Structures are given as structure tokens and as C-alpha cells.
All heavy atoms as TSV, in Angstrom:
chain	resi	resn	atom	element	x	y	z
A	1	MET	N	N	12.816	9.002	-8.705
A	1	MET	CA	C	13.092	7.607	-8.981
A	1	MET	C	C	12.485	7.282	-10.348
A	1	MET	O	O	11.359	6.844	-10.456
A	1	MET	CB	C	12.493	6.739	-7.884
A	1	MET	CG	C	12.919	5.315	-7.989
A	1	MET	SD	S	12.375	4.286	-6.609
A	1	MET	CE	C	13.256	4.962	-5.248
A	2	ASN	N	N	13.260	7.499	-11.408
A	2	ASN	CA	C	12.760	7.306	-12.756
A	2	ASN	C	C	13.201	5.995	-13.374
A	2	ASN	O	O	12.761	5.649	-14.455
A	2	ASN	CB	C	13.197	8.461	-13.650
A	2	ASN	CG	C	12.469	9.738	-13.282
A	2	ASN	OD1	O	11.363	9.686	-12.788
A	2	ASN	ND2	N	13.096	10.862	-13.518
A	3	SER	N	N	14.088	5.262	-12.726
A	3	SER	CA	C	14.547	4.014	-13.318
A	3	SER	C	C	13.445	2.970	-13.259
A	3	SER	O	O	12.580	2.981	-12.390
A	3	SER	CB	C	15.786	3.501	-12.584
A	3	SER	OG	O	15.441	3.041	-11.310
A	4	SER	N	N	13.483	2.063	-14.221
A	4	SER	CA	C	12.439	1.040	-14.263
A	4	SER	C	C	12.532	0.100	-13.069
A	4	SER	O	O	11.513	-0.377	-12.571
A	4	SER	CB	C	12.526	0.258	-15.572
A	4	SER	OG	O	13.751	-0.425	-15.666
A	5	VAL	N	N	13.730	-0.161	-12.578
A	5	VAL	CA	C	13.883	-1.028	-11.406
A	5	VAL	C	C	13.259	-0.361	-10.180
A	5	VAL	O	O	12.559	-1.004	-9.399
A	5	VAL	CB	C	15.373	-1.356	-11.155
A	5	VAL	CG1	C	15.547	-2.125	-9.861
A	5	VAL	CG2	C	15.952	-2.133	-12.323
A	6	GLY	N	N	13.478	0.917	-10.020
A	6	GLY	CA	C	12.902	1.650	-8.902
A	6	GLY	C	C	11.387	1.695	-8.972
A	6	GLY	O	O	10.698	1.553	-7.968
A	7	ARG	N	N	10.869	1.884	-10.186
A	7	ARG	CA	C	9.413	1.918	-10.364
A	7	ARG	C	C	8.800	0.563	-10.055
A	7	ARG	O	O	7.768	0.470	-9.395
A	7	ARG	CB	C	9.080	2.362	-11.776
A	7	ARG	CG	C	9.438	3.809	-12.033
A	7	ARG	CD	C	9.343	4.132	-13.493
A	7	ARG	NE	N	7.994	3.836	-13.982
A	7	ARG	CZ	C	7.227	4.696	-14.603
A	7	ARG	NH1	N	7.667	5.903	-14.822
A	7	ARG	NH2	N	6.040	4.362	-15.025
A	8	ILE	N	N	9.429	-0.502	-10.532
A	8	ILE	CA	C	8.934	-1.855	-10.263
A	8	ILE	C	C	8.981	-2.144	-8.762
A	8	ILE	O	O	8.060	-2.752	-8.205
A	8	ILE	CB	C	9.729	-2.900	-11.070
A	8	ILE	CG1	C	9.420	-2.741	-12.554
A	8	ILE	CG2	C	9.422	-4.309	-10.607
A	8	ILE	CD1	C	10.300	-3.567	-13.467
A	9	ALA	N	N	10.044	-1.696	-8.100
A	9	ALA	CA	C	10.163	-1.903	-6.654
A	9	ALA	C	C	9.047	-1.175	-5.911
A	9	ALA	O	O	8.435	-1.735	-4.988
A	9	ALA	CB	C	11.527	-1.431	-6.167
A	10	LEU	N	N	8.755	0.075	-6.289
A	10	LEU	CA	C	7.678	0.824	-5.643
A	10	LEU	C	C	6.336	0.127	-5.833
A	10	LEU	O	O	5.556	-0.005	-4.886
A	10	LEU	CB	C	7.588	2.238	-6.220
A	10	LEU	CG	C	8.547	3.277	-5.684
A	10	LEU	CD1	C	8.358	4.596	-6.422
A	10	LEU	CD2	C	8.348	3.485	-4.205
A	11	ILE	N	N	6.071	-0.325	-7.046
A	11	ILE	CA	C	4.797	-0.992	-7.326
A	11	ILE	C	C	4.696	-2.291	-6.541
A	11	ILE	O	O	3.664	-2.590	-5.933
A	11	ILE	CB	C	4.648	-1.237	-8.842
A	11	ILE	CG1	C	4.518	0.103	-9.569
A	11	ILE	CG2	C	3.452	-2.135	-9.136
A	11	ILE	CD1	C	4.639	0.001	-11.072
A	12	THR	N	N	5.778	-3.075	-6.519
A	12	THR	CA	C	5.768	-4.354	-5.811
A	12	THR	C	C	5.550	-4.161	-4.319
A	12	THR	O	O	4.703	-4.826	-3.706
A	12	THR	CB	C	7.087	-5.112	-6.059
A	12	THR	OG1	O	7.264	-5.279	-7.471
A	12	THR	CG2	C	7.084	-6.456	-5.373
A	13	ILE	N	N	6.298	-3.252	-3.722
A	13	ILE	CA	C	6.155	-2.993	-2.290
A	13	ILE	C	C	4.763	-2.441	-1.992
A	13	ILE	O	O	4.139	-2.805	-0.990
A	13	ILE	CB	C	7.263	-2.037	-1.798
A	13	ILE	CG1	C	8.623	-2.740	-1.891
A	13	ILE	CG2	C	6.990	-1.568	-0.375
A	13	ILE	CD1	C	9.799	-1.824	-1.686
A	14	GLY	N	N	4.254	-1.589	-2.874
A	14	GLY	CA	C	2.919	-1.041	-2.685
A	14	GLY	C	C	1.837	-2.110	-2.724
A	14	GLY	O	O	0.925	-2.114	-1.897
A	15	VAL	N	N	1.934	-3.035	-3.686
A	15	VAL	CA	C	0.940	-4.112	-3.786
A	15	VAL	C	C	0.999	-5.010	-2.552
A	15	VAL	O	O	-0.036	-5.395	-1.994
A	15	VAL	CB	C	1.145	-4.921	-5.085
A	15	VAL	CG1	C	0.338	-6.200	-5.081
A	15	VAL	CG2	C	0.790	-4.079	-6.296
A	16	ILE	N	N	2.207	-5.333	-2.109
A	16	ILE	CA	C	2.353	-6.158	-0.901
A	16	ILE	C	C	1.750	-5.442	0.305
A	16	ILE	O	O	1.058	-6.049	1.127
A	16	ILE	CB	C	3.832	-6.521	-0.667
A	16	ILE	CG1	C	4.304	-7.485	-1.766
A	16	ILE	CG2	C	4.049	-7.124	0.711
A	16	ILE	CD1	C	5.801	-7.718	-1.788
A	17	ALA	N	N	1.982	-4.137	0.411
A	17	ALA	CA	C	1.424	-3.363	1.525
A	17	ALA	C	C	-0.107	-3.353	1.476
A	17	ALA	O	O	-0.762	-3.462	2.518
A	17	ALA	CB	C	1.965	-1.938	1.513
A	18	VAL	N	N	-0.678	-3.230	0.278
A	18	VAL	CA	C	-2.134	-3.238	0.150
A	18	VAL	C	C	-2.696	-4.590	0.596
A	18	VAL	O	O	-3.703	-4.653	1.320
A	18	VAL	CB	C	-2.565	-2.911	-1.296
A	18	VAL	CG1	C	-4.036	-3.210	-1.518
A	18	VAL	CG2	C	-2.270	-1.454	-1.619
A	19	ILE	N	N	-2.046	-5.675	0.197
A	19	ILE	CA	C	-2.514	-7.012	0.576
A	19	ILE	C	C	-2.420	-7.218	2.090
A	19	ILE	O	O	-3.377	-7.652	2.745
A	19	ILE	CB	C	-1.729	-8.098	-0.177
A	19	ILE	CG1	C	-2.070	-8.042	-1.671
A	19	ILE	CG2	C	-2.025	-9.489	0.389
A	19	ILE	CD1	C	-1.160	-8.881	-2.543
A	20	ILE	N	N	-1.269	-6.888	2.667
A	20	ILE	CA	C	-1.087	-7.056	4.112
A	20	ILE	C	C	-2.045	-6.153	4.882
A	20	ILE	O	O	-2.665	-6.574	5.864
A	20	ILE	CB	C	0.383	-6.782	4.502
A	20	ILE	CG1	C	1.275	-7.897	3.948
A	20	ILE	CG2	C	0.544	-6.660	6.012
A	20	ILE	CD1	C	2.754	-7.642	4.112
A	21	GLY	N	N	-2.179	-4.912	4.443
A	21	GLY	CA	C	-3.112	-4.002	5.102
A	21	GLY	C	C	-4.545	-4.494	5.008
A	21	GLY	O	O	-5.325	-4.359	5.953
A	22	GLY	N	N	-4.895	-5.104	3.871
A	22	GLY	CA	C	-6.235	-5.666	3.726
A	22	GLY	C	C	-6.489	-6.805	4.686
A	22	GLY	O	O	-7.583	-6.921	5.260
A	23	VAL	N	N	-5.467	-7.635	4.884
A	23	VAL	CA	C	-5.600	-8.737	5.852
A	23	VAL	C	C	-5.745	-8.178	7.267
A	23	VAL	O	O	-6.612	-8.618	8.030
A	23	VAL	CB	C	-4.401	-9.707	5.757
A	23	VAL	CG1	C	-4.413	-10.704	6.897
A	23	VAL	CG2	C	-4.407	-10.437	4.418
A	24	PHE	N	N	-4.917	-7.207	7.612
A	24	PHE	CA	C	-5.020	-6.599	8.940
A	24	PHE	C	C	-6.401	-5.987	9.148
A	24	PHE	O	O	-7.024	-6.171	10.195
A	24	PHE	CB	C	-3.964	-5.508	9.129
A	24	PHE	CG	C	-2.569	-6.013	9.373
A	24	PHE	CD1	C	-2.246	-7.348	9.294
A	24	PHE	CD2	C	-1.558	-5.120	9.678
A	24	PHE	CE1	C	-0.962	-7.800	9.520
A	24	PHE	CE2	C	-0.269	-5.559	9.915
A	24	PHE	CZ	C	0.036	-6.900	9.831
A	25	ALA	N	N	-6.882	-5.245	8.147
A	25	ALA	CA	C	-8.196	-4.603	8.264
A	25	ALA	C	C	-9.296	-5.657	8.348
A	25	ALA	O	O	-10.240	-5.510	9.131
A	25	ALA	CB	C	-8.435	-3.668	7.080
A	26	GLY	N	N	-9.182	-6.712	7.560
A	26	GLY	CA	C	-10.175	-7.782	7.604
A	26	GLY	C	C	-10.232	-8.469	8.952
A	26	GLY	O	O	-11.311	-8.796	9.458
A	27	GLN	N	N	-9.089	-8.671	9.544
A	27	GLN	CA	C	-9.073	-9.271	10.874
A	27	GLN	C	C	-9.588	-8.295	11.914
A	27	GLN	O	O	-10.299	-8.681	12.838
A	27	GLN	CB	C	-7.669	-9.745	11.227
A	27	GLN	CG	C	-7.277	-10.969	10.433
A	27	GLN	CD	C	-5.901	-11.486	10.776
A	27	GLN	OE1	O	-5.021	-10.741	11.188
A	27	GLN	NE2	N	-5.707	-12.779	10.590
A	28	GLY	N	N	-9.251	-7.035	11.772
A	28	GLY	CA	C	-9.742	-6.034	12.707
A	28	GLY	C	C	-11.253	-5.874	12.647
A	28	GLY	O	O	-11.897	-5.566	13.652
A	29	MET	N	N	-11.842	-6.097	11.459
A	29	MET	CA	C	-13.299	-6.004	11.307
A	29	MET	C	C	-13.989	-7.330	11.623
A	29	MET	O	O	-15.188	-7.461	11.413
A	29	MET	CB	C	-13.654	-5.590	9.879
A	29	MET	CG	C	-13.332	-4.164	9.562
A	29	MET	SD	S	-13.982	-3.599	7.969
A	29	MET	CE	C	-13.173	-4.680	6.822
A	30	ASN	N	N	-13.225	-8.321	12.060
A	30	ASN	CA	C	-13.752	-9.629	12.433
A	30	ASN	C	C	-14.262	-10.405	11.211
A	30	ASN	O	O	-15.144	-11.242	11.328
A	30	ASN	CB	C	-14.849	-9.502	13.487
A	30	ASN	CG	C	-14.957	-10.732	14.358
A	30	ASN	OD1	O	-14.063	-11.566	14.384
A	30	ASN	ND2	N	-16.061	-10.854	15.073
A	31	LEU	N	N	-13.714	-10.117	10.026
A	31	LEU	CA	C	-14.085	-10.836	8.809
A	31	LEU	C	C	-13.198	-12.052	8.574
A	31	LEU	O	O	-13.605	-13.002	7.913
A	31	LEU	CB	C	-14.002	-9.907	7.595
A	31	LEU	CG	C	-14.935	-8.704	7.593
A	31	LEU	CD1	C	-14.648	-7.815	6.401
A	31	LEU	CD2	C	-16.375	-9.154	7.605
A	32	ILE	N	N	-11.967	-11.992	9.094
A	32	ILE	CA	C	-11.011	-13.096	8.948
A	32	ILE	C	C	-10.685	-13.598	10.352
A	32	ILE	O	O	-9.932	-12.958	11.087
A	32	ILE	CB	C	-9.723	-12.628	8.228
A	32	ILE	CG1	C	-10.065	-11.993	6.878
A	32	ILE	CG2	C	-8.769	-13.796	8.047
A	32	ILE	CD1	C	-8.886	-11.340	6.188
A	33	PRO	N	N	-11.237	-14.728	10.747
A	33	PRO	CA	C	-11.007	-15.225	12.111
A	33	PRO	C	C	-9.677	-15.970	12.239
A	33	PRO	O	O	-9.022	-16.283	11.254
A	33	PRO	CB	C	-12.187	-16.179	12.328
A	33	PRO	CG	C	-12.511	-16.675	10.973
A	33	PRO	CD	C	-12.208	-15.545	10.022
A	34	GLY	N	N	-9.302	-16.255	13.483
A	34	GLY	CA	C	-8.179	-17.134	13.748
A	34	GLY	C	C	-6.897	-16.469	14.182
A	34	GLY	O	O	-5.821	-17.040	14.028
A	35	SER	N	N	-6.965	-15.284	14.723
A	35	SER	CA	C	-5.746	-14.594	15.116
A	35	SER	C	C	-6.042	-13.717	16.330
A	35	SER	O	O	-7.190	-13.414	16.626
A	35	SER	CB	C	-5.261	-13.757	13.929
A	35	SER	OG	O	-4.535	-12.645	14.324
A	36	PHE	N	N	-4.984	-13.293	16.998
A	36	PHE	CA	C	-5.155	-12.371	18.127
A	36	PHE	C	C	-5.654	-11.012	17.646
A	36	PHE	O	O	-6.166	-10.221	18.425
A	36	PHE	CB	C	-3.840	-12.204	18.904
A	36	PHE	CG	C	-2.764	-11.504	18.137
A	36	PHE	CD1	C	-2.607	-10.130	18.238
A	36	PHE	CD2	C	-1.909	-12.211	17.301
A	36	PHE	CE1	C	-1.614	-9.472	17.527
A	36	PHE	CE2	C	-0.917	-11.563	16.592
A	36	PHE	CZ	C	-0.769	-10.200	16.697
A	37	MET	N	N	-5.550	-10.732	16.355
A	37	MET	CA	C	-5.996	-9.455	15.798
A	37	MET	C	C	-7.498	-9.437	15.517
A	37	MET	O	O	-8.073	-8.371	15.309
A	37	MET	CB	C	-5.247	-9.153	14.503
A	37	MET	CG	C	-3.765	-8.971	14.669
A	37	MET	SD	S	-2.941	-8.413	13.184
A	37	MET	CE	C	-2.941	-9.865	12.179
A	38	THR	N	N	-8.126	-10.606	15.509
A	38	THR	CA	C	-9.533	-10.713	15.128
A	38	THR	C	C	-10.418	-9.914	16.071
A	38	THR	O	O	-10.386	-10.096	17.281
A	38	THR	CB	C	-9.974	-12.191	15.115
A	38	THR	OG1	O	-9.138	-12.904	14.210
A	38	THR	CG2	C	-11.407	-12.337	14.674
A	39	GLY	N	N	-11.193	-9.008	15.488
A	39	GLY	CA	C	-12.136	-8.209	16.260
A	39	GLY	C	C	-11.530	-7.028	16.989
A	39	GLY	O	O	-12.234	-6.316	17.685
A	40	ASN	N	N	-10.231	-6.782	16.825
A	40	ASN	CA	C	-9.561	-5.685	17.514
A	40	ASN	C	C	-9.504	-4.472	16.584
A	40	ASN	O	O	-8.867	-4.500	15.543
A	40	ASN	CB	C	-8.156	-6.123	17.924
A	40	ASN	CG	C	-7.462	-5.133	18.823
A	40	ASN	OD1	O	-7.803	-3.959	18.849
A	40	ASN	ND2	N	-6.487	-5.621	19.565
A	41	ARG	N	N	-10.185	-3.404	16.962
A	41	ARG	CA	C	-10.283	-2.201	16.118
A	41	ARG	C	C	-8.926	-1.548	15.843
A	41	ARG	O	O	-8.766	-0.861	14.845
A	41	ARG	CB	C	-11.200	-1.177	16.766
A	41	ARG	CG	C	-12.609	-1.631	16.862
A	41	ARG	CD	C	-13.392	-0.972	15.809
A	41	ARG	NE	N	-14.762	-1.469	15.835
A	41	ARG	CZ	C	-15.667	-1.053	15.004
A	41	ARG	NH1	N	-15.363	-0.154	14.123
A	41	ARG	NH2	N	-16.869	-1.546	15.054
A	42	MET	N	N	-7.964	-1.755	16.714
A	42	MET	CA	C	-6.636	-1.187	16.487
A	42	MET	C	C	-6.056	-1.726	15.182
A	42	MET	O	O	-5.459	-0.990	14.400
A	42	MET	CB	C	-5.705	-1.514	17.657
A	42	MET	CG	C	-4.306	-0.967	17.463
A	42	MET	SD	S	-3.168	-1.462	18.767
A	42	MET	CE	C	-2.875	-3.162	18.368
A	43	TRP	N	N	-6.272	-3.021	14.910
A	43	TRP	CA	C	-5.732	-3.617	13.690
A	43	TRP	C	C	-6.484	-3.160	12.454
A	43	TRP	O	O	-5.922	-3.116	11.365
A	43	TRP	CB	C	-5.703	-5.131	13.812
A	43	TRP	CG	C	-4.676	-5.536	14.805
A	43	TRP	CD1	C	-4.886	-5.961	16.082
A	43	TRP	CD2	C	-3.259	-5.478	14.638
A	43	TRP	NE1	N	-3.691	-6.172	16.705
A	43	TRP	CE2	C	-2.670	-5.884	15.847
A	43	TRP	CE3	C	-2.432	-5.122	13.588
A	43	TRP	CZ2	C	-1.294	-5.955	16.026
A	43	TRP	CZ3	C	-1.062	-5.181	13.761
A	43	TRP	CH2	C	-0.499	-5.592	14.972
A	44	LEU	N	N	-7.741	-2.795	12.622
A	44	LEU	CA	C	-8.483	-2.195	11.519
A	44	LEU	C	C	-7.835	-0.867	11.133
A	44	LEU	O	O	-7.586	-0.610	9.951
A	44	LEU	CB	C	-9.945	-1.975	11.914
A	44	LEU	CG	C	-10.798	-1.170	10.944
A	44	LEU	CD1	C	-10.864	-1.836	9.583
A	44	LEU	CD2	C	-12.183	-0.961	11.521
A	45	SER	N	N	-7.517	-0.056	12.122
A	45	SER	CA	C	-6.878	1.237	11.860
A	45	SER	C	C	-5.505	1.064	11.233
A	45	SER	O	O	-5.166	1.740	10.246
A	45	SER	CB	C	-6.751	2.035	13.157
A	45	SER	OG	O	-8.007	2.232	13.737
A	46	ILE	N	N	-4.713	0.167	11.793
A	46	ILE	CA	C	-3.376	-0.076	11.244
A	46	ILE	C	C	-3.478	-0.583	9.812
A	46	ILE	O	O	-2.739	-0.145	8.925
A	46	ILE	CB	C	-2.601	-1.068	12.138
A	46	ILE	CG1	C	-2.278	-0.425	13.487
A	46	ILE	CG2	C	-1.328	-1.549	11.442
A	46	ILE	CD1	C	-1.714	-1.384	14.513
A	47	GLY	N	N	-4.415	-1.489	9.566
A	47	GLY	CA	C	-4.597	-2.033	8.227
A	47	GLY	C	C	-4.974	-0.969	7.218
A	47	GLY	O	O	-4.448	-0.948	6.096
A	48	LEU	N	N	-5.873	-0.087	7.593
A	48	LEU	CA	C	-6.283	0.980	6.677
A	48	LEU	C	C	-5.131	1.926	6.368
A	48	LEU	O	O	-4.970	2.365	5.225
A	48	LEU	CB	C	-7.470	1.743	7.261
A	48	LEU	CG	C	-8.779	0.949	7.355
A	48	LEU	CD1	C	-9.852	1.779	8.029
A	48	LEU	CD2	C	-9.225	0.461	5.991
A	49	ILE	N	N	-4.314	2.221	7.364
A	49	ILE	CA	C	-3.144	3.081	7.142
A	49	ILE	C	C	-2.161	2.399	6.184
A	49	ILE	O	O	-1.644	3.024	5.253
A	49	ILE	CB	C	-2.468	3.440	8.482
A	49	ILE	CG1	C	-3.378	4.359	9.291
A	49	ILE	CG2	C	-1.102	4.075	8.260
A	49	ILE	CD1	C	-2.946	4.556	10.727
A	50	VAL	N	N	-1.919	1.107	6.386
A	50	VAL	CA	C	-0.996	0.370	5.525
A	50	VAL	C	C	-1.541	0.306	4.097
A	50	VAL	O	O	-0.781	0.438	3.127
A	50	VAL	CB	C	-0.714	-1.038	6.097
A	50	VAL	CG1	C	0.083	-1.882	5.133
A	50	VAL	CG2	C	0.007	-0.931	7.430
A	51	VAL	N	N	-2.850	0.138	3.937
A	51	VAL	CA	C	-3.458	0.127	2.602
A	51	VAL	C	C	-3.253	1.473	1.912
A	51	VAL	O	O	-2.880	1.522	0.728
A	51	VAL	CB	C	-4.959	-0.231	2.676
A	51	VAL	CG1	C	-5.660	0.070	1.364
A	51	VAL	CG2	C	-5.146	-1.689	3.039
A	52	VAL	N	N	-3.471	2.558	2.618
A	52	VAL	CA	C	-3.305	3.893	2.028
A	52	VAL	C	C	-1.853	4.116	1.610
A	52	VAL	O	O	-1.580	4.614	0.503
A	52	VAL	CB	C	-3.785	4.990	3.007
A	52	VAL	CG1	C	-3.380	6.372	2.526
A	52	VAL	CG2	C	-5.291	4.903	3.183
A	53	VAL	N	N	-0.919	3.729	2.465
A	53	VAL	CA	C	0.502	3.868	2.114
A	53	VAL	C	C	0.828	3.024	0.884
A	53	VAL	O	O	1.538	3.470	-0.027
A	53	VAL	CB	C	1.405	3.483	3.311
A	53	VAL	CG1	C	2.859	3.375	2.894
A	53	VAL	CG2	C	1.250	4.491	4.437
A	54	GLY	N	N	0.283	1.810	0.825
A	54	GLY	CA	C	0.507	0.947	-0.330
A	54	GLY	C	C	-0.031	1.548	-1.608
A	54	GLY	O	O	0.619	1.501	-2.661
A	55	ILE	N	N	-1.221	2.136	-1.537
A	55	ILE	CA	C	-1.807	2.777	-2.727
A	55	ILE	C	C	-0.948	3.943	-3.184
A	55	ILE	O	O	-0.712	4.123	-4.383
A	55	ILE	CB	C	-3.252	3.217	-2.435
A	55	ILE	CG1	C	-4.152	1.985	-2.292
A	55	ILE	CG2	C	-3.779	4.142	-3.525
A	55	ILE	CD1	C	-5.542	2.287	-1.785
A	56	ILE	N	N	-0.449	4.724	-2.239
A	56	ILE	CA	C	0.427	5.852	-2.593
A	56	ILE	C	C	1.685	5.351	-3.289
A	56	ILE	O	O	2.124	5.921	-4.298
A	56	ILE	CB	C	0.771	6.684	-1.340
A	56	ILE	CG1	C	-0.476	7.420	-0.846
A	56	ILE	CG2	C	1.910	7.661	-1.618
A	56	ILE	CD1	C	-0.320	8.064	0.513
A	57	LEU	N	N	2.280	4.266	-2.782
A	57	LEU	CA	C	3.479	3.721	-3.413
A	57	LEU	C	C	3.197	3.221	-4.825
A	57	LEU	O	O	3.995	3.444	-5.746
A	57	LEU	CB	C	4.065	2.592	-2.558
A	57	LEU	CG	C	4.673	3.000	-1.225
A	57	LEU	CD1	C	5.109	1.770	-0.446
A	57	LEU	CD2	C	5.831	3.947	-1.427
A	58	VAL	N	N	2.066	2.564	-5.015
A	58	VAL	CA	C	1.708	2.079	-6.356
A	58	VAL	C	C	1.516	3.254	-7.313
A	58	VAL	O	O	2.006	3.234	-8.447
A	58	VAL	CB	C	0.442	1.192	-6.303
A	58	VAL	CG1	C	-0.087	0.906	-7.693
A	58	VAL	CG2	C	0.735	-0.110	-5.574
A	59	VAL	N	N	0.823	4.286	-6.854
A	59	VAL	CA	C	0.596	5.457	-7.707
A	59	VAL	C	C	1.929	6.116	-8.071
A	59	VAL	O	O	2.150	6.492	-9.228
A	59	VAL	CB	C	-0.357	6.457	-7.017
A	59	VAL	CG1	C	-0.381	7.796	-7.736
A	59	VAL	CG2	C	-1.754	5.873	-6.941
A	60	LEU	N	N	2.823	6.242	-7.109
A	60	LEU	CA	C	4.130	6.829	-7.396
A	60	LEU	C	C	4.915	5.972	-8.395
A	60	LEU	O	O	5.619	6.493	-9.257
A	60	LEU	CB	C	4.941	6.994	-6.109
A	60	LEU	CG	C	4.480	8.085	-5.160
A	60	LEU	CD1	C	5.306	8.059	-3.877
A	60	LEU	CD2	C	4.580	9.442	-5.818
A	61	GLY	N	N	4.786	4.657	-8.286
A	61	GLY	CA	C	5.473	3.772	-9.209
A	61	GLY	C	C	4.887	3.801	-10.604
A	61	GLY	O	O	5.602	3.601	-11.587
A	62	LEU	N	N	3.601	4.070	-10.711
A	62	LEU	CA	C	2.937	4.084	-12.022
A	62	LEU	C	C	3.002	5.440	-12.717
A	62	LEU	O	O	2.733	5.517	-13.913
A	62	LEU	CB	C	1.465	3.679	-11.868
A	62	LEU	CG	C	1.215	2.225	-11.492
A	62	LEU	CD1	C	-0.272	2.010	-11.262
A	62	LEU	CD2	C	1.745	1.290	-12.546
A	63	ARG	N	N	3.318	6.474	-11.962
A	63	ARG	CA	C	3.398	7.803	-12.575
A	63	ARG	C	C	4.433	7.831	-13.670
A	63	ARG	O	O	5.528	7.285	-13.525
A	63	ARG	CB	C	3.776	8.857	-11.537
A	63	ARG	CG	C	2.613	9.424	-10.839
A	63	ARG	CD	C	2.933	10.590	-9.974
A	63	ARG	NE	N	4.255	11.144	-10.150
A	63	ARG	CZ	C	4.798	12.047	-9.367
A	63	ARG	NH1	N	4.142	12.464	-8.337
A	63	ARG	NH2	N	5.996	12.523	-9.595
A	64	ARG	N	N	4.102	8.500	-14.736
A	64	ARG	CA	C	5.065	8.623	-15.825
A	64	ARG	C	C	6.117	9.664	-15.446
A	64	ARG	O	O	5.807	10.702	-14.878
A	64	ARG	CB	C	4.344	9.071	-17.093
A	64	ARG	CG	C	3.422	8.030	-17.596
A	64	ARG	CD	C	2.798	8.446	-18.865
A	64	ARG	NE	N	1.907	7.380	-19.309
A	64	ARG	CZ	C	1.117	7.472	-20.334
A	64	ARG	NH1	N	1.046	8.582	-21.007
A	64	ARG	NH2	N	0.360	6.469	-20.674
A	65	PRO	N	N	7.355	9.364	-15.802
A	65	PRO	CA	C	8.407	10.338	-15.472
A	65	PRO	C	C	8.217	11.614	-16.281
A	65	PRO	O	O	7.720	11.588	-17.409
A	65	PRO	CB	C	9.697	9.622	-15.850
A	65	PRO	CG	C	9.298	8.555	-16.787
A	65	PRO	CD	C	7.884	8.201	-16.461
A	66	ARG	N	N	8.609	12.712	-15.704
A	66	ARG	CA	C	8.510	13.999	-16.386
A	66	ARG	C	C	9.540	14.081	-17.498
A	66	ARG	O	O	10.617	13.513	-17.427
A	66	ARG	CB	C	8.761	15.136	-15.410
A	66	ARG	CG	C	7.690	15.242	-14.369
A	66	ARG	CD	C	7.962	16.413	-13.477
A	66	ARG	NE	N	6.936	16.499	-12.457
A	66	ARG	CZ	C	7.082	17.114	-11.321
A	66	ARG	NH1	N	8.208	17.703	-11.034
A	66	ARG	NH2	N	6.103	17.155	-10.458
A	67	THR	N	N	9.216	14.827	-18.527
A	67	THR	CA	C	10.183	15.055	-19.600
A	67	THR	C	C	11.226	16.041	-19.113
A	67	THR	O	O	11.036	16.731	-18.111
A	67	THR	CB	C	9.491	15.595	-20.854
A	67	THR	OG1	O	8.852	16.831	-20.529
A	67	THR	CG2	C	8.473	14.600	-21.376
A	68	GLY	N	N	12.314	16.125	-19.822
A	68	GLY	CA	C	13.404	17.001	-19.411
A	68	GLY	C	C	13.142	18.468	-19.642
A	68	GLY	O	O	13.977	19.300	-19.336
A	69	ARG	N	N	11.992	18.823	-20.196
A	69	ARG	CA	C	11.706	20.223	-20.495
A	69	ARG	C	C	11.256	20.978	-19.248
A	69	ARG	O	O	10.364	20.539	-18.549
A	69	ARG	CB	C	10.585	20.321	-21.516
A	69	ARG	CG	C	10.934	19.697	-22.817
A	69	ARG	CD	C	9.731	19.783	-23.692
A	69	ARG	NE	N	10.155	20.161	-25.021
A	69	ARG	CZ	C	9.348	20.307	-26.014
A	69	ARG	NH1	N	8.059	20.137	-25.854
A	69	ARG	NH2	N	9.802	20.635	-27.213
A	70	PRO	N	N	11.862	22.108	-18.993
A	70	PRO	CA	C	11.385	22.929	-17.867
A	70	PRO	C	C	10.085	23.638	-18.240
A	70	PRO	O	O	9.904	24.069	-19.370
A	70	PRO	CB	C	12.517	23.935	-17.644
A	70	PRO	CG	C	13.240	23.995	-18.938
A	70	PRO	CD	C	13.046	22.664	-19.614
A	71	SER	N	N	9.183	23.745	-17.286
A	71	SER	CA	C	7.918	24.440	-17.564
A	71	SER	C	C	8.041	25.902	-17.170
A	71	SER	O	O	8.718	26.250	-16.222
A	71	SER	CB	C	6.778	23.784	-16.796
A	71	SER	OG	O	7.053	23.837	-15.413
A	72	LYS	N	N	7.362	26.776	-17.944
A	72	LYS	CA	C	7.424	28.212	-17.670
A	72	LYS	C	C	6.066	28.738	-17.352
A	72	LYS	O	O	5.070	28.364	-17.788
A	72	LYS	CB	C	7.990	28.960	-18.862
A	72	LYS	CG	C	9.458	28.669	-19.032
A	72	LYS	CD	C	10.021	29.556	-20.114
A	72	LYS	CE	C	11.500	29.311	-20.256
A	72	LYS	NZ	N	12.103	30.144	-21.238
């Protein structure tokens, strides 16, 4: 995915995933009150997984495309 639209999409989706995963993890750790997820360790785990996936997407979106030269 070397097009700029694809890269922007990966970065955008990755940032959104990091934010949502952070909220889930915060609620799972009982740092953000007011939800059925508050204090539930399952949501901490889910949040951390979503954060990691988001970081991977951002890194993939920020990677520079390879040049057309084959390596030997």
C-alpha cells in the first residue's frame, strides 16, 4: 500500500485504534469511571491489544515505500 491515500488511511485508523484502546485500558484499570467496563480486567486486556494493533497500523502507514531497485 504505497499510495498516499492508503498511508493516510492506515495512520488515521491506527491513531483511532490507539485512542479507543487507551480508553478501554483506562477503564479496565479503573482509571476512567462510569461504565460497565470500569474495573474489569478483560477490558484492560482488550484495550492493550487494540493499542498494539493501532501502533502497528501507524508504523506501517509511516514507513517509507521501498524504491523500485531490487536488492542483491
